[in-house]
C-alpha positions as CSV (number, residue, x, y, z in Angstrom):
1,M,72.4,-79.0,-312.7
2,L,74.7,-75.8,-313.9
3,T,71.3,-74.9,-316.0
4,F,69.2,-74.9,-312.8
5,L,72.0,-73.1,-310.8
6,T,71.8,-70.2,-313.7
7,Y,68.3,-70.0,-314.8
8,F,66.9,-70.3,-311.4
9,L,68.5,-70.6,-308.2
10,L,71.1,-67.6,-308.9
11,P,67.9,-65.3,-310.0
12,L,65.2,-66.8,-307.2
13,L,68.8,-65.5,-304.7
14,V,69.4,-62.2,-306.1
15,I,65.6,-61.9,-305.5
16,L,65.4,-63.1,-302.6
17,T,68.4,-60.6,-301.5
18,A,66.6,-57.8,-302.9
19,I,63.4,-58.1,-300.9
20,Y,65.7,-58.8,-297.6
21,I,67.9,-55.6,-298.5
22,A,64.1,-53.4,-298.9
23,M,62.8,-55.3,-295.3
24,I,66.3,-53.8,-293.7
25,I,65.6,-50.4,-295.5
26,I,61.8,-50.1,-294.9
27,K,62.6,-51.3,-291.1
28,I,65.4,-48.3,-290.6
29,K,63.3,-45.8,-292.1
30,G,60.7,-47.4,-289.8
31,D,62.4,-46.5,-286.5
32,K,62.6,-42.7,-288.4
33,G,59.5,-42.9,-288.9
34,Q,56.3,-44.9,-288.3
35,N,53.2,-42.6,-289.9
36,L,54.6,-40.2,-292.5
37,S,50.9,-38.9,-292.1
38,E,50.3,-35.6,-290.3
39,P,49.9,-35.8,-286.3
40,S,46.3,-36.3,-285.7
41,P,44.3,-35.2,-283.3
42,P,45.8,-31.5,-283.5
43,F,48.3,-31.4,-280.9
44,T,46.0,-28.1,-279.8
45,I,43.6,-30.5,-278.6
46,I,45.7,-32.8,-276.9
47,A,48.0,-30.3,-275.5
48,R,45.3,-28.2,-273.8
49,R,43.0,-30.7,-272.0
50,K,43.3,-28.9,-268.9
51,E,42.3,-25.5,-270.4
52,V,39.3,-27.5,-272.2
53,R,38.5,-29.1,-269.0
54,C,38.1,-25.4,-267.1
55,L,36.1,-23.8,-269.7
56,A,33.5,-26.7,-269.5
57,E,33.7,-26.6,-265.6
58,Q,32.7,-22.3,-266.3
59,I,29.7,-23.2,-269.0
60,Q,28.7,-26.1,-266.3
61,T,28.4,-23.3,-263.4
62,G,27.3,-20.0,-265.9
63,Q,30.6,-18.6,-265.9
64,S,31.6,-16.8,-269.2
65,G,35.2,-17.0,-269.8
66,A,37.7,-16.1,-272.4
67,I,40.4,-17.9,-274.9
68,I,43.5,-15.5,-275.1
69,G,45.7,-16.5,-277.9
70,V,47.5,-14.9,-280.7
71,F,47.3,-18.0,-283.0
72,I,43.2,-17.6,-284.5
73,R,43.3,-21.5,-285.7
74,E,44.2,-22.4,-282.0
75,G,40.8,-20.7,-279.9
76,T,38.7,-21.9,-282.8
77,L,39.6,-25.3,-282.6
78,I,38.9,-24.8,-278.7
79,L,35.5,-23.3,-279.2
80,K,34.3,-26.0,-281.8
81,Y,35.7,-29.0,-279.8
82,L,33.1,-27.8,-276.7
83,E,30.7,-27.8,-278.3
84,E,30.8,-30.9,-280.5
85,R,31.7,-32.7,-277.8
86,K,29.0,-31.3,-275.5
87,E,27.8,-34.7,-275.2
88,Q,31.2,-36.1,-273.9
89,L,31.4,-33.4,-271.9
90,F,28.6,-32.5,-270.1
91,G,27.0,-36.1,-270.3
92,N,23.4,-36.3,-269.8
93,Q,22.4,-32.1,-268.9
94,S,24.1,-31.4,-272.5
95,D,20.6,-30.8,-273.7
96,K,20.5,-28.0,-271.8
97,F,23.0,-26.4,-273.5
98,I,22.3,-24.2,-276.4
99,F,25.9,-23.5,-278.3
100,S,25.8,-20.8,-280.7
101,F,29.2,-20.1,-282.6
102,L,30.2,-16.8,-284.4
103,D,32.7,-15.8,-286.1
104,I,33.1,-11.9,-285.6
105,S,35.7,-11.4,-288.7
106,A,33.0,-13.1,-291.0
107,L,30.1,-10.6,-290.1
108,S,29.7,-7.8,-292.5
109,E,31.2,-4.0,-291.3
110,T,27.8,-2.8,-291.2
111,I,26.4,-5.3,-289.0
112,T,23.6,-4.0,-286.6
113,Q,23.1,-5.1,-282.9
114,T,19.7,-6.3,-284.5
115,Q,21.2,-8.4,-287.2
116,F,24.0,-9.8,-284.6
117,W,21.6,-11.2,-282.0
118,A,19.5,-12.6,-285.3
119,Y,22.3,-14.5,-285.6
120,A,23.2,-15.4,-282.1
121,L,20.0,-16.6,-281.5
122,E,19.4,-19.0,-284.2
123,P,20.6,-21.7,-282.7
124,L,17.5,-20.9,-279.7
125,Q,15.5,-20.7,-282.8
126,A,15.6,-23.6,-284.0
127,K,15.4,-25.5,-281.0
128,L,11.9,-23.4,-280.6
129,A,10.5,-24.1,-283.7
130,S,8.9,-27.4,-282.6
131,D,6.9,-25.8,-279.6
132,A,5.8,-22.4,-281.2
133,D,3.3,-22.3,-278.1
134,S,5.8,-22.4,-275.1
135,P,6.5,-19.2,-273.0
136,L,10.5,-19.4,-274.1
137,F,8.9,-19.1,-277.9
138,R,7.2,-16.4,-277.2
139,A,9.7,-14.8,-275.8
140,Y,11.9,-14.7,-278.1
141,E,9.5,-13.7,-280.6
142,L,8.8,-10.2,-278.7
143,C,12.5,-10.1,-278.4
144,Q,12.6,-10.3,-282.1
145,E,9.3,-8.0,-282.7
146,K,11.5,-5.2,-280.7
147,D,14.4,-5.7,-282.7
148,F,16.3,-7.6,-279.9
149,N,17.1,-4.4,-277.9
150,N,18.8,-5.3,-274.5
151,H,15.5,-4.6,-272.3
152,Y,13.7,-7.3,-274.0
153,L,16.7,-9.7,-274.3
154,D,17.3,-9.4,-270.5
155,K,13.5,-10.7,-270.8
156,L,14.4,-13.3,-273.2
157,I,17.5,-14.5,-271.3
158,A,15.7,-14.5,-268.1
159,Q,13.2,-16.8,-270.1
160,I,15.8,-19.3,-271.1
161,K,16.8,-19.5,-267.2
162,Q,13.2,-20.3,-265.8
163,E,13.2,-23.1,-268.6
164,G,16.3,-24.8,-267.4
165,F,18.4,-23.9,-270.9
166,R,21.6,-22.2,-270.6
167,L,22.7,-20.2,-274.1
168,V,26.4,-20.8,-274.9
169,L,27.2,-18.0,-277.2
170,M,30.8,-18.8,-278.8
171,L,32.5,-15.3,-280.4
172,D,35.4,-16.1,-282.4
173,Q,38.2,-13.1,-283.5
174,F,36.2,-11.4,-280.6
175,E,38.9,-8.4,-281.4
176,V,37.9,-7.8,-284.9
177,L,34.6,-6.7,-283.1
178,L,36.0,-3.0,-283.0
179,E,36.3,-2.6,-286.7
180,R,32.3,-3.1,-286.5
181,P,30.9,1.1,-286.1
182,Q,27.7,0.0,-285.0
183,L,28.7,-2.8,-282.5
184,K,31.9,-0.6,-281.0
185,N,29.2,1.4,-278.2
186,E,27.7,1.0,-274.8
187,E,24.6,0.2,-276.0
188,F,26.3,-3.1,-277.6
189,L,29.2,-3.7,-275.2
190,G,27.5,-2.9,-272.2
191,G,24.5,-5.0,-272.9
192,L,26.9,-8.3,-273.4
193,R,27.8,-7.6,-269.9
194,V,24.9,-6.5,-268.1
195,L,23.0,-9.7,-269.8
196,A,26.2,-12.5,-269.3
197,S,26.4,-11.3,-265.7
198,S,23.3,-10.1,-263.9
199,R,21.9,-13.4,-262.8
200,H,23.7,-16.3,-260.6
201,P,24.5,-18.9,-262.3
202,S,23.5,-16.9,-265.3
203,S,21.7,-18.5,-268.5
204,L,23.9,-17.0,-271.1
205,C,27.7,-17.9,-271.2
206,I,29.7,-16.1,-273.2
207,M,33.1,-17.5,-274.4
208,I,35.3,-15.2,-276.7
209,A,38.3,-16.2,-278.6
210,S,40.4,-13.2,-279.3
211,N,44.4,-12.9,-280.1
212,E,44.7,-9.7,-277.5
213,P,44.5,-10.2,-273.4
214,V,41.1,-8.8,-272.2
215,W,42.8,-5.3,-270.9
216,Q,43.9,-4.3,-273.9
217,F,40.1,-4.2,-275.3
218,N,39.5,-2.5,-272.1
219,E,42.2,0.0,-273.1
220,D,40.9,-0.1,-276.9
221,T,37.2,1.1,-275.7
222,K,38.3,4.0,-273.0
223,S,37.6,6.5,-275.0
224,F,33.8,5.5,-275.4
225,N,33.0,3.5,-272.2
226,F,32.7,5.8,-268.9
227,G,31.5,2.9,-266.9
228,S,33.0,-0.3,-265.4
229,P,35.4,-2.2,-268.0
230,Y,33.2,-4.0,-270.8
231,L,34.7,-7.5,-270.4
232,N,35.4,-7.2,-266.7
233,F,32.9,-9.9,-266.4
234,L,35.5,-12.1,-268.5
235,E,38.5,-11.6,-266.4
236,A,38.2,-14.2,-263.5
237,G,37.4,-16.9,-266.4
238,A,39.8,-15.7,-269.1
239,I,42.4,-18.5,-270.1
240,T,45.6,-17.7,-271.9
241,L,47.5,-20.2,-274.2
242,G,51.2,-20.6,-273.5
243,A,54.2,-22.2,-274.4
244,I,54.1,-26.1,-272.5
245,S,56.7,-27.9,-270.7
246,D,59.8,-29.9,-272.5
247,K,57.8,-33.2,-271.0
248,E,54.9,-32.3,-272.6
249,I,56.3,-31.8,-275.3
250,D,58.0,-35.2,-275.5
251,E,54.3,-36.6,-274.4
252,L,52.7,-34.7,-277.9
253,L,55.6,-36.3,-280.3
254,D,55.7,-39.2,-278.6
255,E,51.5,-39.4,-279.5
256,S,51.5,-38.0,-283.1
257,G,52.6,-41.3,-284.2
258,Y,56.0,-40.7,-285.2
259,S,59.4,-41.5,-284.3
260,F,61.8,-38.8,-284.0
261,T,65.4,-38.4,-283.0
262,D,66.7,-36.7,-280.0
263,D,68.2,-34.2,-282.2
264,D,64.3,-33.6,-284.1
265,K,62.9,-33.1,-280.7
266,Y,65.5,-30.5,-279.7
267,F,64.7,-28.9,-282.9
268,L,61.2,-29.0,-283.0
269,K,61.2,-26.9,-279.2
270,A,63.6,-24.9,-280.3
271,V,62.1,-23.6,-283.7
272,S,58.3,-23.7,-281.5
273,G,59.5,-22.6,-278.3
274,N,57.3,-24.9,-276.7
275,H,53.9,-23.6,-278.5
276,P,52.0,-26.4,-279.4
277,Y,50.2,-24.9,-282.4
278,L,54.0,-23.7,-283.8
279,L,54.6,-27.2,-283.1
280,Q,52.1,-28.4,-285.0
281,V,53.1,-27.0,-287.7
282,V,56.8,-27.5,-288.1
283,T,55.8,-31.1,-287.1
284,V,54.1,-31.5,-290.6
285,I,57.2,-30.0,-292.4
286,L,59.7,-31.8,-290.9
287,I,57.5,-35.1,-291.0
288,Q,57.4,-33.9,-294.9
289,A,60.6,-33.3,-295.6
290,Y,61.8,-37.0,-294.2
291,R,58.8,-38.4,-296.7
292,D,60.6,-36.7,-299.5
293,Q,64.5,-37.7,-298.6
294,E,65.8,-34.3,-298.0
295,E,69.1,-34.6,-297.9
296,N,69.2,-32.5,-294.7
297,P,65.5,-32.4,-293.3
298,I,66.2,-30.1,-289.9
299,E,67.8,-27.5,-292.3
300,S,64.8,-27.7,-295.1
301,T,62.3,-27.3,-292.5
302,R,64.2,-24.0,-290.7
303,I,64.0,-22.8,-293.6
304,I,60.4,-23.2,-295.0
305,F,59.2,-22.7,-291.5
306,F,61.2,-19.3,-291.3
307,D,58.7,-18.0,-294.2
308,K,55.8,-19.4,-292.2
309,A,56.8,-17.4,-289.4
310,E,57.9,-13.5,-291.1
311,E,53.4,-14.3,-291.9
312,M,52.6,-15.4,-288.7
313,L,54.6,-12.7,-286.7
314,T,53.7,-10.0,-289.7
315,N,49.4,-10.4,-288.8
316,I,50.4,-10.5,-285.1
317,F,52.0,-7.7,-285.0
318,K,48.5,-6.2,-286.8
319,F,46.8,-6.4,-284.0
320,W,48.8,-5.9,-281.1
321,S,49.4,-2.6,-279.4
322,P,52.3,-0.6,-280.4
323,K,53.9,-1.2,-277.2
324,L,53.5,-4.9,-276.8
325,C,55.0,-5.1,-280.2
326,E,58.0,-2.9,-279.3
327,S,58.2,-4.8,-276.0
328,F,58.8,-7.9,-278.0
329,I,61.6,-6.8,-280.2
330,S,63.2,-5.0,-277.0
331,V,63.7,-8.5,-276.0
332,A,64.9,-10.2,-279.0
333,Q,67.4,-7.1,-279.7
334,E,68.3,-7.2,-275.5
335,L,67.2,-3.5,-275.6
336,D,66.2,-1.9,-272.5
337,I,62.8,-3.2,-271.5
338,S,62.5,-1.3,-268.0
339,S,59.3,0.2,-269.1
340,F,57.1,-2.5,-270.2
341,K,56.2,-4.4,-267.3
342,R,52.6,-4.8,-268.6
343,E,53.7,-6.0,-271.7
344,I,56.7,-8.4,-270.7
345,K,54.3,-10.3,-268.4
346,E,51.9,-10.4,-271.1
347,L,54.3,-12.0,-273.4
348,N,55.3,-14.5,-270.7
349,K,51.9,-15.3,-269.8
350,Q,51.4,-16.3,-273.9
351,G,54.3,-17.8,-274.3
352,F,56.5,-16.2,-276.3
353,I,59.3,-15.1,-274.2
354,R,60.8,-16.7,-271.3
355,K,62.9,-16.1,-268.2
356,F,66.9,-16.3,-269.5
357,N,69.5,-15.4,-266.5
358,E,69.0,-12.3,-265.0
359,G,67.3,-11.1,-268.7
360,W,64.4,-12.5,-270.8
361,Q,64.6,-14.3,-274.5
362,V,62.2,-15.5,-277.2
363,R,61.5,-18.9,-276.9
364,S,61.1,-19.4,-280.9
365,S,64.7,-19.0,-282.3
366,V,63.1,-18.6,-285.3
367,F,60.8,-15.7,-283.9
368,A,64.3,-14.6,-282.9
369,E,65.7,-14.6,-285.8
370,F,63.3,-13.0,-288.0
371,V,63.0,-9.6,-285.7
372,A,67.0,-9.2,-285.0
373,D,67.6,-6.9,-287.7
374,K,64.0,-5.2,-288.1
375,T,62.9,-2.2,-286.4
376,V,59.8,-1.3,-284.9
377,Q,58.8,1.1,-286.9
378,E,59.0,-1.9,-289.6
379,L,56.9,-4.4,-287.6
380,C,55.2,-2.7,-285.2
381,Q,52.2,-1.1,-287.7
382,R,48.8,-1.9,-285.9
383,K,45.7,-0.8,-287.5
384,N,44.9,2.3,-287.2
385,N,41.0,1.4,-287.3
386,L,40.2,2.0,-283.4
387,E,39.6,5.2,-283.3
388,K,37.6,5.8,-286.1
C-alpha cells in the first residue's frame, strides 16, 4: 500500500495539481487577454463605417470626394475597401462602376499627362478588350491616338456616360502630385476639374486621399492658377478623418478580441488621442508587451510608441504648411494662437487637438510630449519643392 502511494498516487496528485495550477494561470491570462493576435479587421475600417457609407453614396450619385487625413495608410485602406467591396456596397449595379486606383507617389517624377491617363484608363481598356467594335472602345482608341488630351478625354467620358458606366478614379497620396512637374499645370489640374464636374451626374468620379486639406492644395497652386481653385469640385464631398468618441473607442477595443483593463483603456485613449489609426498601432504594441510578459506592459508600450510617434510627426511636418506646423507646436507649448484661426480649426477637425477649459490641448499625450521642448525651426521643415 505504501509503495502504491509513493510510486503511483503521489506523482499522480502532483501532476493533477500542476495541471490545475496551469489552468488557473491560463484562466487569469485568458481574462487578461482572450486573443494575443493583432486586432483584426483594422480599426480604420471599423471606426470609419459612416465615412465609407458616405463615400459610397457619393460614388453612387456621381459626386467626387476627398479623404483628408495625415496617416497615409488610413486613406489607402479606405480607397481599397471601396474598390474591393464594390459588390457589397453597390449591389447589382456594381458592374457599372469601373474602379481605377493610382498611387501618385509611385508614379515617375517625369510622368506626363499622356502617361498618367494611359495608366488611369487601364481598367477601362481591360473591360472593353472583349468588345473591340463597341462605340466606347472606339472612343478610347481615338483618345489614345490623340495622346489623351482634354478634348478627346471629354468625348470619352461622354461616351462612358452614354453606355451607362461610371469611371471611379482613385488617386492616393494626391498631395505628391505637386512634385510631378508635368502634371503641376493648368492643363492637367484644370482638366481634372472640368472632366469630373461638367456633367450631372458625372460619369467620372474622382476620389482622392491626401494628407493635406483641399484648401491647402488650392493655396499651393495659386501661383499658376488664375481661375477657380482646382479642387473646388471636391470640397462638398471632402471627409476629414478625425478623432472619435470614448464610447466608439471602447467598442473598438471590445471588438478587438482582447480583454483590456480600465487602466489599459485609459492609457490607449491618452496616447492615441482617440484616433483609430494611432489606436491600432499602440494596441498592437501593448498586446505584444503582454505576450512577452513585460514587467510593466504599459510603460514599455509608451516607450516604444514614443519612437514611432516621433517618426510619424516628423513625416507629417514635412507636408504640413509651416503655419499649420507652428500652430500645432503653439498649442502643445501653450503659446499665443490668435493668428492661427484656420489652422486651429483644421487641427481640431483632423483630431490632433481638442478644446480644453478655455483653450486647446494636443489630444495624444505622446505627441504633446514629443514637441514639448522642440522649436518651430527644428520641426517645421516643409519640403521646398512646391515652387520648383
